C-alpha positions as CSV (number, residue, x, y, z in Angstrom):
1,X,-89.1,61.4,109.8
2,X,-92.1,59.7,110.9
3,X,-92.4,62.0,114.0
4,X,-91.8,65.3,112.0
5,X,-94.4,64.2,109.5
6,X,-96.9,63.5,112.5
7,X,-96.1,67.1,113.9
8,X,-97.0,68.6,110.4
9,X,-100.1,66.5,110.2
10,X,-101.3,67.4,113.6
11,X,-100.9,71.3,112.7
12,X,-102.7,70.8,109.4
13,X,-105.7,69.0,111.2
14,X,-106.0,71.7,113.6
15,X,-109.0,74.5,113.1
16,X,-107.5,76.8,110.5
17,X,-104.6,74.5,109.6
18,X,-105.8,74.0,106.0
19,X,-107.4,70.7,106.3
20,X,-111.2,71.0,106.6
21,X,-112.0,67.4,105.1
22,X,-110.8,63.9,105.7
23,X,-110.2,63.6,101.9
24,X,-107.7,66.4,102.0
25,X,-105.5,64.5,104.6
26,X,-105.8,61.2,102.8
27,X,-104.7,62.6,99.6
28,X,-101.5,63.9,101.3
29,X,-101.2,60.6,103.3
30,X,-101.1,58.7,99.9
31,X,-98.6,60.8,98.2
32,X,-96.4,60.7,101.4
33,X,-96.4,57.0,101.2
34,X,-95.2,57.3,97.6
35,X,-92.6,59.8,98.7
36,X,-91.7,57.5,101.5
37,X,-91.0,54.4,99.2
38,X,-88.8,56.5,97.0
39,X,-86.7,57.7,100.0
40,X,-86.4,54.1,101.1
41,X,-84.5,53.3,97.6
42,X,-81.9,55.7,98.3
43,X,-78.4,54.4,99.4
44,X,-78.3,56.3,102.6
45,X,-82.1,57.4,103.2
46,X,-82.6,60.6,105.0
47,X,-83.4,60.2,108.8
48,X,-85.2,63.2,109.2
49,X,-86.6,66.3,107.3
50,X,-83.2,68.1,108.0
51,X,-81.6,65.5,106.1
52,X,-83.2,66.3,102.9
53,X,-81.5,68.1,100.1
54,X,-82.2,69.9,96.9
55,X,-80.4,67.3,94.9
56,X,-82.6,64.5,96.5
57,X,-85.7,66.5,95.9
58,X,-84.8,67.0,92.3
59,X,-84.2,63.3,91.8
60,X,-87.7,62.7,93.3
61,X,-89.3,65.4,90.9
62,X,-87.6,63.8,87.9
63,X,-88.8,60.5,88.9
64,X,-92.3,61.2,88.6
65,X,-94.6,60.6,85.7
66,X,-95.3,63.5,83.4
67,X,-99.1,63.6,83.9
68,X,-101.5,65.0,86.4
69,X,-100.9,62.2,89.0
70,X,-97.1,63.0,88.9
71,X,-97.8,66.7,89.4
72,X,-100.0,66.1,92.3
73,X,-97.4,63.9,93.9
74,X,-94.9,66.8,93.6
75,X,-97.0,69.7,94.4
76,X,-98.7,68.0,97.4
77,X,-95.8,66.7,99.1
78,X,-93.8,70.1,98.5
79,X,-96.8,72.0,100.2
80,X,-96.6,69.6,103.1
81,X,-92.9,69.7,103.9
82,X,-92.4,73.5,103.2
83,X,-94.3,74.0,106.6
84,X,-91.4,72.6,108.4
85,X,-89.0,75.3,109.6
86,X,-86.1,73.3,108.7
87,X,-86.8,73.4,104.9
88,X,-84.9,76.4,103.7
89,X,-82.3,77.7,101.3
90,X,-81.7,75.6,98.2
91,X,-84.4,73.0,99.3
92,X,-87.0,75.6,99.7
93,X,-86.1,77.0,96.4
94,X,-86.2,73.6,94.7
95,X,-89.7,72.8,96.2
96,X,-91.1,76.2,95.3
97,X,-90.0,75.8,91.9
98,X,-92.9,75.7,89.5
99,X,-94.5,72.6,88.3
100,X,-96.0,73.0,84.6
101,X,-99.8,72.3,84.5
102,X,-100.6,69.1,82.6
103,X,-102.8,69.6,79.7
104,X,-105.8,67.4,79.9
105,X,-106.8,65.5,77.1
106,X,-110.4,64.8,77.8
107,X,-112.8,66.3,75.6
108,X,-116.6,66.9,75.6
109,X,-118.9,63.8,74.6
110,X,-119.8,64.2,70.8
111,X,-123.6,64.3,70.2
112,X,-124.1,60.6,69.5
113,X,-122.0,59.5,72.5
114,X,-123.7,62.1,74.8
115,X,-127.2,60.6,73.7
116,X,-126.1,57.1,74.1
117,X,-124.8,58.0,77.8
118,X,-128.0,59.9,78.5
119,X,-130.1,57.1,77.0
120,X,-128.6,54.2,78.9
121,X,-128.9,56.0,82.3
122,X,-132.5,56.9,81.5
123,X,-133.3,53.5,80.6
124,X,-131.8,52.0,83.7
125,X,-133.0,54.7,86.2
126,X,-136.6,54.8,84.5
127,X,-137.0,51.0,85.3
128,X,-135.8,51.5,89.1
129,X,-138.0,54.5,89.6
130,X,-141.2,52.6,88.3
131,X,-140.3,49.6,90.2
132,X,-139.8,51.5,93.6
133,X,-143.0,53.9,92.9
134,X,-145.2,51.2,92.3
135,X,-144.2,49.1,95.5
136,X,-144.0,52.3,97.4
137,X,-147.9,52.8,96.4
138,X,-148.7,49.2,97.4
139,X,-147.0,49.7,100.9
140,X,-148.8,53.0,101.5
141,X,-152.2,51.2,100.4
142,X,-151.4,48.1,102.9
143,X,-150.6,50.6,105.8
144,X,-153.9,52.2,105.1
145,X,-155.8,49.1,105.3
146,X,-156.7,49.3,101.7
147,X,-155.4,45.7,100.7
148,X,-157.7,42.7,101.2
149,X,-156.5,40.2,103.6
150,X,-155.5,36.7,102.5
151,X,-154.1,37.8,99.2
152,X,-151.0,37.8,97.4
153,X,-151.0,41.6,97.6
154,X,-151.3,41.4,101.3
155,X,-148.5,39.2,101.8
156,X,-146.2,41.6,99.6
157,X,-147.5,44.6,101.7
158,X,-146.4,42.9,104.9
159,X,-142.9,42.1,103.4
160,X,-142.7,45.6,102.1
161,X,-143.4,47.0,105.5
162,X,-140.6,45.0,107.2
163,X,-138.5,45.8,104.3
164,X,-139.0,49.7,104.8
165,X,-138.3,49.4,108.6
166,X,-135.2,46.9,108.6
167,X,-133.8,46.8,105.1
168,X,-134.7,43.4,104.6
169,X,-138.0,41.3,103.8
170,X,-139.0,39.0,106.7
171,X,-136.2,36.2,107.0
172,X,-135.6,33.2,109.2
173,X,-132.1,31.5,110.4
174,X,-131.6,28.1,109.0
175,X,-129.8,25.2,110.6
176,X,-126.9,25.8,108.4
177,X,-126.4,29.3,109.7
178,X,-127.7,31.2,106.6
179,X,-130.7,33.5,106.6
180,X,-133.5,32.7,104.1
181,X,-136.7,34.6,103.2
182,X,-139.7,33.0,104.8
183,X,-141.4,30.8,102.4
184,X,-144.8,32.3,102.1
185,X,-143.2,35.6,101.5
186,X,-140.8,34.2,98.9
187,X,-143.5,32.6,97.1
188,X,-145.6,35.9,97.2
189,X,-142.6,38.1,96.1
190,X,-141.7,35.7,93.2
191,X,-138.3,34.7,94.5
192,X,-135.7,35.6,97.0
193,X,-133.2,37.5,94.9
194,X,-132.5,41.0,95.3
195,X,-134.8,42.1,92.4
196,X,-137.7,40.2,94.1
197,X,-136.9,41.4,97.7
198,X,-135.0,44.6,98.7
199,X,-134.8,46.1,95.2
200,X,-138.5,46.6,95.4
201,X,-138.0,49.8,97.7
202,X,-134.1,50.6,97.1
203,X,-131.8,51.5,94.5
204,X,-128.9,49.3,93.9
205,X,-125.3,50.7,93.3
206,X,-125.5,50.8,89.5
207,X,-129.0,52.5,89.5
208,X,-127.7,55.2,91.7
209,X,-124.7,55.8,89.3
210,X,-127.4,56.1,86.5
211,X,-129.3,58.7,88.6
212,X,-125.9,60.4,89.2
213,X,-125.1,60.4,85.5
214,X,-128.5,62.0,84.7
215,X,-128.1,64.7,87.2
216,X,-124.7,65.5,85.7
217,X,-126.2,65.3,82.2
218,X,-129.0,67.7,83.0
219,X,-127.3,70.1,85.3
220,X,-123.6,69.8,84.5
221,X,-122.7,68.8,88.2
222,X,-119.4,67.0,88.9
223,X,-119.2,63.6,90.6
224,X,-118.4,65.1,93.9
225,X,-121.1,67.5,94.0
226,X,-123.7,64.9,93.1
227,X,-122.4,62.5,95.7
228,X,-122.6,65.1,98.5
229,X,-125.7,66.5,97.2
230,X,-128.3,67.3,100.0
231,X,-131.9,66.2,99.9
232,X,-133.5,69.1,97.7
233,X,-136.5,70.6,99.4
234,X,-139.4,72.6,98.0
235,X,-139.0,76.0,98.8
236,X,-141.8,77.6,101.2
237,X,-145.0,78.7,99.3
238,X,-144.0,76.6,96.2
239,X,-146.3,74.1,94.7
240,X,-149.4,76.2,95.1
241,X,-149.9,76.3,91.4
242,X,-148.9,72.7,91.2
243,X,-145.2,73.2,90.4
244,X,-142.7,72.7,93.1
245,X,-139.6,74.7,93.1
246,X,-136.7,72.7,94.5
247,X,-133.7,74.5,96.1
248,X,-130.6,72.6,95.6
249,X,-127.6,73.3,97.8
250,X,-124.4,72.6,95.9
251,X,-121.0,72.2,97.6
252,X,-117.5,72.5,95.9
253,X,-114.7,72.6,98.3
254,X,-112.0,73.3,95.9
255,X,-113.7,76.8,95.3
256,X,-111.8,78.0,98.4
257,X,-113.0,79.3,101.5
258,X,-116.2,81.4,101.7
259,X,-117.2,80.0,98.2
260,X,-117.9,76.4,98.9
261,X,-121.6,76.5,98.5
262,X,-124.0,77.7,95.7
263,X,-127.7,77.3,95.5
264,X,-130.0,76.8,92.4
265,X,-133.7,76.6,92.2
266,X,-135.3,74.1,90.0
267,X,-139.1,74.0,89.1
268,X,-140.9,70.9,88.1
269,X,-143.8,72.1,85.7
270,X,-143.8,69.3,83.2
271,X,-142.0,66.2,81.7
272,X,-139.4,68.2,80.3
273,X,-138.7,70.9,83.0
274,X,-135.3,71.4,84.9
275,X,-137.0,70.0,88.2
276,X,-138.8,66.8,87.0
277,X,-135.6,64.7,87.4
278,X,-135.5,66.1,91.0
279,X,-138.9,64.8,91.9
280,X,-138.3,61.4,90.3
281,X,-135.0,61.3,92.4
282,X,-136.7,62.1,95.7
283,X,-139.5,59.5,94.9
284,X,-136.9,56.8,93.9
285,X,-134.7,57.3,97.0
286,X,-137.5,57.9,99.8
287,X,-137.6,54.5,101.2
288,X,-133.9,54.5,101.5
289,X,-133.7,57.7,102.9
290,X,-136.3,56.8,105.6
291,X,-134.5,53.7,106.5
292,X,-131.2,55.7,106.9
293,X,-132.9,58.3,109.0
294,X,-133.9,55.5,111.6
295,X,-130.2,54.6,111.7
296,X,-128.4,57.8,111.5
297,X,-130.6,61.1,111.4
298,X,-127.7,63.2,110.6
299,X,-127.3,61.9,107.0
300,X,-129.0,64.3,104.6
301,X,-128.0,63.0,101.1
302,X,-130.1,62.3,98.1
303,X,-128.0,59.5,96.8
304,X,-128.5,56.6,99.0
305,X,-128.5,53.1,97.8
306,X,-128.6,49.4,99.2
307,X,-126.0,46.8,98.9
308,X,-126.7,43.0,98.4
309,X,-123.4,41.8,99.9
310,X,-120.9,43.7,102.2
311,X,-118.1,45.4,100.2
312,X,-114.6,46.5,101.4
313,X,-115.5,49.2,104.0
314,X,-111.9,50.2,104.8
315,X,-111.9,53.0,102.2
316,X,-112.4,56.1,104.5
317,X,-114.0,58.3,101.8
318,X,-116.9,55.8,101.2
319,X,-119.8,56.5,103.4
320,X,-121.9,53.7,105.0
321,X,-124.8,53.4,107.1
322,X,-125.6,49.8,107.8
323,X,-126.3,48.1,104.4
324,X,-126.6,51.4,102.7
325,X,-124.3,53.3,100.7
326,X,-124.2,57.1,100.7
327,X,-123.2,59.1,97.6
328,X,-120.8,57.8,94.9
329,X,-118.2,55.4,96.0
330,X,-114.5,55.2,94.5
331,X,-115.1,53.4,91.2
332,X,-118.7,53.3,90.9
333,X,-119.1,55.3,87.8
334,X,-116.1,53.3,86.0
335,X,-118.1,50.0,87.0
336,X,-121.2,51.3,85.7
337,X,-119.7,52.4,82.3
338,X,-118.0,48.9,82.0
339,X,-121.2,47.0,82.8
340,X,-123.2,49.2,80.2
341,X,-120.5,48.9,77.7
342,X,-119.4,52.6,77.8
343,X,-115.6,53.6,77.5
344,X,-114.9,54.7,80.9
345,X,-116.5,56.8,83.6
346,X,-118.6,59.5,81.8
347,X,-118.8,61.9,84.6
348,X,-116.0,64.4,84.0
349,X,-116.8,64.4,80.1
350,X,-120.5,65.0,80.9
351,X,-119.7,68.0,82.9
352,X,-117.7,69.5,80.4
353,X,-120.3,68.6,77.5
354,X,-123.1,70.3,79.4
355,X,-121.1,73.4,80.6
356,X,-119.2,74.0,77.6
357,X,-122.0,73.1,74.8
358,X,-125.2,73.0,76.4
359,X,-125.6,75.5,79.2
360,X,-122.9,77.6,77.9
361,X,-122.2,79.3,81.3
362,X,-120.1,78.5,84.3
363,X,-121.1,75.6,86.6
364,X,-119.6,76.1,90.0
365,X,-116.5,77.8,88.4
366,X,-115.5,81.4,87.7
367,X,-116.0,82.9,84.3
368,X,-112.2,82.6,83.6
369,X,-112.1,79.0,84.5
370,X,-115.0,78.4,82.5
371,X,-113.4,80.1,79.5
372,X,-109.9,78.7,79.8
373,X,-110.7,75.1,81.0
374,X,-114.1,74.3,79.6
375,X,-114.5,76.4,76.4
376,X,-111.4,77.4,74.5
377,X,-109.7,74.0,74.6
378,X,-112.7,72.1,73.4
379,X,-112.4,71.0,69.6
380,X,-116.3,70.9,69.3
381,X,-116.4,74.8,70.7
382,X,-113.6,75.5,68.2
383,X,-115.3,73.7,65.4
384,X,-118.8,75.6,66.0
385,X,-116.8,79.0,66.3
386,X,-115.7,78.6,62.7
387,X,-118.9,79.9,60.9
388,X,-119.2,82.5,63.8
389,X,-115.8,84.0,63.4
390,X,-116.3,84.0,59.6
391,X,-119.5,85.6,59.8
392,X,-117.9,88.2,62.0
393,X,-115.1,88.7,59.8
394,X,-117.4,89.3,56.8
395,X,-119.3,91.7,58.6
396,X,-116.4,93.8,59.7
397,X,-115.2,93.7,56.0
398,X,-118.6,94.7,54.8
399,X,-118.6,97.5,57.5
400,X,-115.1,98.7,56.4
401,X,-116.1,98.7,52.8
402,X,-119.1,100.7,53.8
403,X,-117.1,103.3,55.8
404,X,-114.1,103.4,53.7
405,X,-113.9,105.8,50.2
406,X,-114.3,103.2,47.4
407,X,-114.6,106.1,44.7
408,X,-111.4,106.9,42.8
409,X,-109.4,110.0,43.1
410,X,-108.5,111.7,39.9
411,X,-106.8,115.2,39.0
412,X,-109.4,116.1,36.3
413,X,-112.9,115.0,35.1
414,X,-112.4,111.9,33.0
415,X,-114.0,111.8,29.5
416,X,-117.3,109.9,28.8
417,X,-118.3,110.1,32.5
418,X,-121.8,111.1,34.0
419,X,-122.0,113.8,36.7
420,X,-124.2,112.8,39.8
421,X,-125.1,114.9,42.8
422,X,-121.7,114.1,44.4
423,X,-119.4,112.6,42.0
424,X,-118.7,111.4,38.3
425,X,-119.7,108.0,37.4
426,X,-117.9,105.9,34.7
427,X,-120.4,102.8,34.2
428,X,-123.9,103.7,34.9
429,X,-125.2,100.6,33.3
430,X,-123.1,98.2,35.6
431,X,-123.6,99.2,39.4
432,X,-122.4,97.2,42.2
433,X,-125.7,98.1,43.7
434,X,-128.3,97.1,41.2
435,X,-128.4,94.1,38.7
436,X,-126.0,94.3,35.8
437,X,-127.4,96.2,32.8
438,X,-130.2,97.6,34.5
439,X,-128.7,101.0,35.3
440,X,-127.8,102.3,38.8
441,X,-130.7,103.0,41.2
442,X,-128.7,103.6,44.4
443,X,-128.7,106.8,46.4
444,X,-126.2,109.6,45.4
445,X,-124.8,109.1,48.9
446,X,-123.3,105.7,47.8
447,X,-121.5,107.2,45.0
448,X,-118.4,107.4,47.4
449,X,-118.9,103.7,48.1
450,X,-118.7,102.7,44.5
451,X,-115.6,101.8,42.6
452,X,-117.2,103.1,39.3
453,X,-117.2,106.9,40.7
454,X,-114.6,109.4,40.4
455,X,-113.7,112.4,42.4
456,X,-112.1,115.3,40.9
457,X,-111.2,118.6,42.4
458,X,-114.3,120.0,41.1
459,X,-116.2,117.8,43.4
460,X,-114.4,118.7,46.3
461,X,-116.4,121.7,47.4
462,X,-119.6,119.9,47.2
463,X,-118.4,116.8,49.2
464,X,-116.8,118.9,51.8
465,X,-120.3,120.9,52.0
466,X,-122.1,117.6,52.4
467,X,-119.7,116.6,55.1
468,X,-120.3,119.6,57.1
469,X,-124.1,119.3,56.5
470,X,-124.0,115.8,58.1
471,X,-122.1,116.9,61.0
472,X,-124.9,119.6,61.5
473,X,-127.5,117.1,61.3
474,X,-125.6,115.0,64.0
475,X,-126.1,117.8,66.5
476,X,-130.0,117.7,66.1
477,X,-130.8,114.1,65.5
478,X,-130.9,111.3,68.1
479,X,-127.8,109.3,67.9
480,X,-129.5,106.1,66.9
481,X,-131.2,107.8,64.0
482,X,-128.1,109.5,62.8
483,X,-126.0,106.3,63.1
484,X,-128.6,104.5,60.9
485,X,-129.0,107.0,58.2
486,X,-126.0,108.9,57.8
487,X,-123.1,107.4,59.8
488,X,-121.5,105.4,56.7
489,X,-121.7,108.3,54.3
490,X,-120.0,110.5,56.8
491,X,-117.2,108.1,57.6
492,X,-116.6,107.8,53.9
493,X,-116.1,111.7,53.6
494,X,-114.0,111.6,56.6
495,X,-111.8,109.0,55.0
496,X,-111.9,111.5,51.8
497,X,-110.8,114.3,54.0
498,X,-107.8,112.6,55.5
499,X,-106.6,111.6,52.0
500,X,-106.9,115.0,50.7
501,X,-105.3,116.8,53.6
502,X,-106.6,119.7,55.9
503,X,-105.3,122.3,53.5
504,X,-107.1,121.2,50.4
505,X,-110.2,120.4,52.5
506,X,-110.4,123.9,53.8
507,X,-109.8,125.4,50.1
508,X,-112.9,123.1,48.9
509,X,-115.1,124.5,51.8
510,X,-114.2,128.1,50.8
511,X,-115.2,127.3,47.1
512,X,-118.6,126.1,48.0
513,X,-121.3,127.7,45.4
514,X,-124.9,128.3,45.7
515,X,-125.5,125.5,43.3
516,X,-123.5,122.9,45.5
517,X,-125.7,124.1,48.5
518,X,-128.8,123.7,46.5
519,X,-127.8,120.1,45.2
520,X,-126.9,118.8,48.6
521,X,-129.9,120.1,50.1
522,X,-132.0,118.5,47.7
523,X,-130.0,115.2,48.3
524,X,-130.3,115.3,52.1
525,X,-134.2,116.0,51.8
526,X,-134.7,113.0,49.5
527,X,-135.6,115.0,46.4
528,X,-133.5,112.7,44.3
529,X,-134.7,109.3,45.7
530,X,-137.5,109.0,43.0
C-alpha cells in the first residue's frame, strides 16, 4: 500500500500533476495518515489498493465526523486514490458518491465585536509602529553622524546599527555559555529584555498578527492572502502630488489555474485613506525586511517578524529565515485572540464581515460565491434586507394600485353622483387624494384610480377616446416624458379595456361624440387643472 501511494504521490508532484504547492501534498498526506490508521483497525487490513472494497470505503465514510474536517478526509482521500487504475467498478462508484457540503456556522461579527477586534489590533500595532519608527529615525541620524558622541543616544545608535545588521544588539558569550547584552549597551537601552533590545526595530509575533487583522478588517483579505502578501510598491509616477499609490499583488490558489492572482491599487492621501495602513505597514516592517534580504534575497513578503526564542520549526508550512518568521504561522491568530481576550481567531469572520457588510462586493471570489457563501446566509444581511424588501413590496403595491382600475363598473349611472370629465363621482368631499372634507382637487385622469368613481356605459366612449389619444401621444413624445406623465393613466385604461372586452370597446369607440372629443382635448391640454 505504501509503494502504491508513493507512485501516486510522485505523479501528483510532477509538473501538471495537480499539486503546485507544498500545502496541497501535506494536506493529502495528513488525511492519508488518518485513513491508514482506520485501515489498521480492520481484522484483515488490505495489503494494497487492489484489496480495497466498496464496503470498506463505506465504513470509512460512515466513521467520519459530520463536519468540514470529516468531509475533507473523505473527498481528499477519494480524489487521491481514484488516480489508481485498480480503483474501478463498485469501489469507484462508492468513492464518486457526492459528499454533501457542510453548512458553516460562522457569521459576520456584530458591529460592537468588529469595533472591539479592530480597536485591539489598532492599539497593538500603533504602539509597535511608533516604537519602530522612532528607533529607525534615531538609527538614520546616527548613521548620518547627527548624534553627538559620548551620549546615551550615541550608544543606542550603535546598538541599533548592530541590531539592524545582525538581528541582535551587541552581545558577549559568558563563562556559563549564555550570551548577554554588553553592559554599556544594556544600561543605555534600559534593559536586556526583548522590548528594550530587538523589538526596537522588529515586530514580534503578536504584533504581526495585529497587522494582519487590520489588513483583513480594512480590505477583507483572508489569512492566506495576508500571509503571502508581497511587499507593496508604489506605482511608477505616483507620489508626485504627495500621494503614493501602492500596487498590491494578491494570491489565492483556490480560485483555480490562471486565476490565482489579482491586483489592487490603494492610495495614501490621508489618515483615513485606503493606503495609509500600507504606508505604516511598510515603515514597521522595513528593518526586518532589510535584515531578511541579507540572509535570503528571494524573500519578498510584507509580514515579517522576529522571534525571541526558537519555536518548533518542523512544520513545513511555516517559513523561517534565521530568527525571522515570514507570514502568519499555524495558530498565530488563535494565540493572538486568546492573549487579547477575544473568542477565537477573528480572520475568517473579519473577511466575511468586511466583504458582506462593508465592501458589499466580491473579494477574490466570483459574484456567485460572494452571494451564496458570504451574503445570503448572513443573518445581519438578512435583517438589513427586511426594510428594503418591505419598501420594494410597498413600492410595487403602490405601482399596482396606480396602474390597475380602481373605479367601480356599473350598468347604469347611479343617483346622487357628480359627473367628471371621465367618470361619475359618489363622494366628492372625501377623496383619497386630498384631505378629508376639503373636496377633491385631483386631476380627472386620476378618477380611474379612485374607489369613489363609477364607470357606466355612458362613460365608455369618452374613456375609449382618451385611451386612443394617449396612444397617439406615445408616438410623438420622448419615452421618458410619456412614461412620467401618461403611463399610469394609460395602464388603467388598458385594464378597463380588458375587463369590458374587445367587442364592447370597439362599440364604445364607434359611439365617441364631438363633445367627448372636446372634453378629452381640454383634459389633455390641462384646461381643467385650475
